[in-house]
C-alpha positions in Angstrom: 157.9 88.2 112.3 157.1 88.0 108.6 154.6 86.8 105.8 157.3 87.1 103.3 159.2 84.0 104.6 158.6 80.6 103.3 158.6 77.5 105.4 161.7 76.1 105.6 162.9 72.9 107.4 160.9 71.0 109.5 159.9 71.5 113.2 163.4 71.1 115.1 162.1 70.3 118.2 165.6 71.2 120.0 166.3 74.2 122.0 168.5 76.9 120.6 171.9 75.6 122.1 171.5 72.0 121.0 171.3 73.7 117.5 174.3 76.0 118.6 172.4 78.8 117.7 171.8 80.1 121.5 172.2 83.6 123.1 173.5 83.7 126.5 170.6 83.9 128.5 168.5 81.6 126.8 168.7 78.6 129.6 166.8 76.1 127.3 163.8 77.7 127.1 163.5 78.8 123.4 163.0 75.7 121.2 164.1 75.6 117.2 160.4 75.6 115.3 162.1 75.9 111.8 164.4 78.0 109.6 163.1 80.9 107.6 163.9 81.8 104.3 163.7 85.6 103.4 165.9 88.0 100.9 168.1 89.9 103.6 170.8 87.8 103.5 170.7 86.9 107.3 169.5 83.6 108.5 165.8 83.8 109.9 165.1 81.5 112.9 161.4 80.8 114.3 161.0 79.7 117.9 158.7 79.4 120.5 159.1 79.3 124.5 159.3 75.9 126.1 156.8 76.5 128.5 154.1 78.5 126.4 152.6 79.2 123.0 154.9 82.5 122.8 156.7 83.0 119.1 159.5 85.2 118.1 162.1 85.5 115.7 166.2 85.5 115.7 167.5 87.2 113.1 171.5 86.2 112.8 174.3 88.0 110.9 174.9 86.0 107.5 178.1 87.0 108.1 181.0 88.5 110.3 181.0 91.4 108.4 177.4 91.8 108.3 177.4 92.2 111.8 177.6 96.1 111.9 174.9 96.2 109.1 172.5 94.0 111.2 173.1 96.2 114.8 172.6 99.3 112.0 169.1 97.4 111.5 168.1 96.6 114.7 168.7 100.1 116.4 166.9 101.7 113.1 164.0 99.5 114.8 163.6 100.6 117.9 163.9 104.3 116.6 161.0 103.3 114.1 159.0 101.9 117.0 160.2 105.2 119.1 158.2 107.0 116.5 154.8 105.2 116.2 155.8 102.7 112.9 154.2 99.6 113.5 157.0 96.8 113.5 157.8 93.8 115.6 159.2 94.6 119.0 163.0 93.9 119.6 163.1 91.6 122.3 167.0 90.9 123.3 170.2 91.0 121.4 173.6 89.6 121.1 176.3 87.6 119.9 175.6 83.4 120.0 177.6 81.1 121.6 179.0 77.9 121.0 178.4 76.1 117.4 180.2 77.4 114.1 178.4 80.6 114.6 179.7 81.6 117.9 180.4 85.0 118.3 177.8 86.4 115.5 175.1 89.1 116.3 171.9 88.3 116.2 168.7 90.1 118.0 165.2 88.5 118.6 162.0 90.5 117.8 158.6 89.6 117.8 156.9 87.0 115.3 154.0 88.9 113.3 151.4 87.0 111.5 150.7 88.8 107.9 151.0 89.0 104.1 153.1 91.0 102.5 152.3 93.4 99.8 153.1 91.6 97.1 150.5 88.8 98.4 147.9 91.7 98.8 148.9 92.7 95.2 148.1 89.3 94.0 145.3 88.1 95.7 143.9 91.8 97.1 140.5 93.7 95.7 140.6 97.3 94.9 138.4 98.0 98.6 141.7 96.2 100.3 144.0 98.3 98.4 142.7 101.5 99.0 143.2 100.7 103.1 146.9 99.5 102.1 146.6 102.4 100.7 145.4 104.7 103.0 147.6 103.2 105.9 151.1 103.5 103.8 150.1 107.4 103.3 149.5 107.5 107.2 152.8 106.5 107.8 154.9 108.4 105.1 153.0 111.1 107.2 154.4 110.3 109.9 158.0 110.0 108.7 157.6 113.3 106.7 156.4 115.5 110.3 160.9 114.6 110.9 162.2 116.1 107.7 164.7 118.4 108.7 166.5 120.3 105.8 167.6 118.4 102.5 169.7 115.4 101.7 173.0 117.1 100.0 173.3 116.4 96.7 176.7 115.1 96.5 175.3 112.4 99.0 173.7 110.8 95.3 175.9 111.9 93.2 178.7 109.6 94.8 176.4 107.0 95.2 175.9 106.7 91.2 179.3 107.1 90.6 180.4 104.2 93.1 177.9 102.1 91.7 178.8 102.5 88.0 182.4 101.2 89.4 181.3 99.0 91.3 181.5 94.8 89.7 178.3 93.5 89.9 178.8 89.5 91.0 177.5 88.0 87.8 180.1 90.5 85.6 183.0 89.2 87.9 185.9 87.3 85.9 185.1 89.6 82.9 182.0 88.1 82.0 179.7 91.0 79.9 177.2 89.6 78.0 175.3 92.3 75.8 177.8 95.0 76.8 176.1 95.7 80.2 179.0 97.4 81.8 178.9 100.0 79.0 174.9 100.0 79.7 175.7 100.6 83.6 178.1 103.6 82.8 175.0 105.2 80.6 172.3 104.6 83.4 174.7 106.2 86.1 175.5 109.1 83.1 172.2 109.8 82.7 171.0 109.8 86.7 174.1 112.0 87.4 172.9 114.4 85.0 169.8 115.0 86.6 169.5 117.7 89.8 169.7 116.3 93.3 169.3 119.3 95.5 166.0 119.6 97.2 165.2 116.0 98.8 164.1 116.2 102.3 165.8 114.6 104.7 163.6 112.8 107.4 163.7 109.6 109.2 162.7 107.1 106.3 162.1 103.0 107.0 165.0 102.6 103.8 164.4 99.7 101.8 160.0 99.8 101.9 159.6 97.3 99.3 156.1 95.0 99.1 158.3 92.9 100.4 159.0 94.4 103.6 155.3 95.6 104.0 153.3 93.3 106.1 149.4 93.3 106.3 148.4 91.7 109.7 145.1 89.5 110.1 143.6 92.9 111.6 144.0 94.5 108.5 147.0 96.8 110.4 150.4 97.5 108.5 153.5 96.0 110.0 157.3 96.9 108.8 160.2 94.7 108.5 163.5 94.8 107.2 165.1 98.3 108.2 168.2 99.7 106.2 170.1 102.6 107.5 172.3 104.7 105.8 173.2 108.3 105.1 170.2 108.4 102.3 167.7 108.5 105.1 164.4 110.5 103.1 160.2 109.6 103.3 160.8 110.7 99.3 163.2 107.6 98.6 160.7 105.7 100.7 157.7 106.4 98.3 160.3 105.8 95.9 161.3 102.6 96.7 157.4 101.6 96.9 157.1 102.7 93.3 160.7 100.4 92.5 157.7 97.7 92.6 154.9 99.3 91.8 156.2 101.0 88.7 159.4 99.2 88.3 158.3 95.8 89.1 161.1 94.9 91.0 159.0 92.3 92.8 158.0 90.4 89.5 161.5 89.5 88.9 161.8 86.0 90.5 158.5 84.8 87.7 159.5 82.3 85.1 159.2 84.6 81.7 156.1 82.8 80.6 154.6 84.1 83.6 156.0 87.4 84.1 154.7 88.2 80.2 151.1 86.1 80.8 147.8 86.4 82.5 149.5 86.3 86.0 152.3 89.1 85.4 149.4 90.9 83.3 147.5 91.4 86.8 149.9 91.8 88.8 151.2 94.8 87.0 147.5 95.8 86.6 147.2 95.3 90.5 150.4 97.2 91.2 149.2 100.5 88.9 145.8 100.4 91.2 148.1 101.0 94.5 150.1 103.5 92.9 147.1 105.6 91.6 145.6 105.3 94.9 149.0 106.2 96.9 149.3 108.9 94.6 146.0 110.3 95.5 146.5 109.8 99.6 150.0 111.7 99.4 150.5 113.9 96.5 148.2 117.0 98.6 151.3 116.1 101.2 154.2 116.5 98.6 153.2 118.2 95.4 156.6 118.9 94.6 157.6 115.5 94.6 156.0 113.8 91.8 157.3 115.5 88.7 160.6 113.8 90.5 159.6 110.3 91.6 160.2 108.9 88.1 164.0 110.0 88.9 163.9 109.0 92.4 162.6 105.5 91.4 165.3 104.6 88.8 167.7 106.3 91.6 166.4 103.5 93.6 166.3 100.3 90.8 170.3 101.5 90.0 171.1 100.8 93.7 170.4 96.7 93.2 172.7 96.7 90.8 176.2 96.1 92.4 174.0 93.2 94.0 172.9 91.7 90.8 173.9 87.6 91.0 172.3 86.8 87.6 172.7 88.0 84.0 168.9 88.0 83.6 168.4 90.3 87.3 170.9 92.8 86.3 169.0 92.7 82.8 165.5 92.7 83.6 166.7 95.9 86.2 168.6 97.8 83.2 165.5 97.3 81.3 163.1 98.8 83.9 164.9 101.4 84.3 165.1 102.6 80.6 161.3 101.8 80.3 160.4 104.7 83.4 161.7 106.9 81.0 158.8 105.7 78.2 156.2 105.5 81.0 154.0 108.6 80.1 151.6 107.1 83.2 154.1 107.5 85.8 153.5 109.1 88.6 
């Protein structure tokens, strides 16, 4: 599936039933190669068919409470494929049998070899960036063709209010370093003061980060890890990309010395180049988007707040939201 997934445990050389990770109709045909590591909170298994060299990925819900969300993701992946969005084909789904995860929902999809756009930003050149920008723009134009009216402004205001009252895991138990609870409230108030009318409603990926877009060996793109919910809009997909390209969310895992050093500077320059190219290819389609893009990008960053498990990540998100107010180069 997935160029963003790193190597996990070594080859298990056992079928899925022996590993306690089988669907009812596996019939011993699928061999567990290794476990992959992603960012979705689900378990990802690389499987091989016993009698041929065909691979697939099994995505297993991270908890019983996550089952519905993963079912929705599988459904949305099928919808996106029907629209012509390049994504891994869904092969089957069902409930695991046997083992400690019995009854947990999962689905199988084709394994797609590729590198994430984060890797492209680190190792690509200007010509490759333009190829990627053109492909992204073509995908976004396809999503734009599904626009039907506008999202109710109340959806945005309700989401902002819900985030403002949620307690991130890193602030549980009364922890509040640097007055971050107050900073969350102030950020929510600033966002709520903006006009949220006129955002087009359309089909959308839902989580179009650079980690969730893969570049295939043939230079085509493949999209993974869709997110379903009421806030579906091609404009929000553009803002999600800019969450990385201008908000620099994809740099969060770098040690501070690398983020502020030559590697971080190089990645920020590359991200700005890709953002400028993407702007050139999409501005004729949405001339009204770009004056609103900074706030939409801040909104997307703010949606991360309830999931922050460390003070450092939460501080990073809040700082980047503030920094976008001062970024004269954006959009």
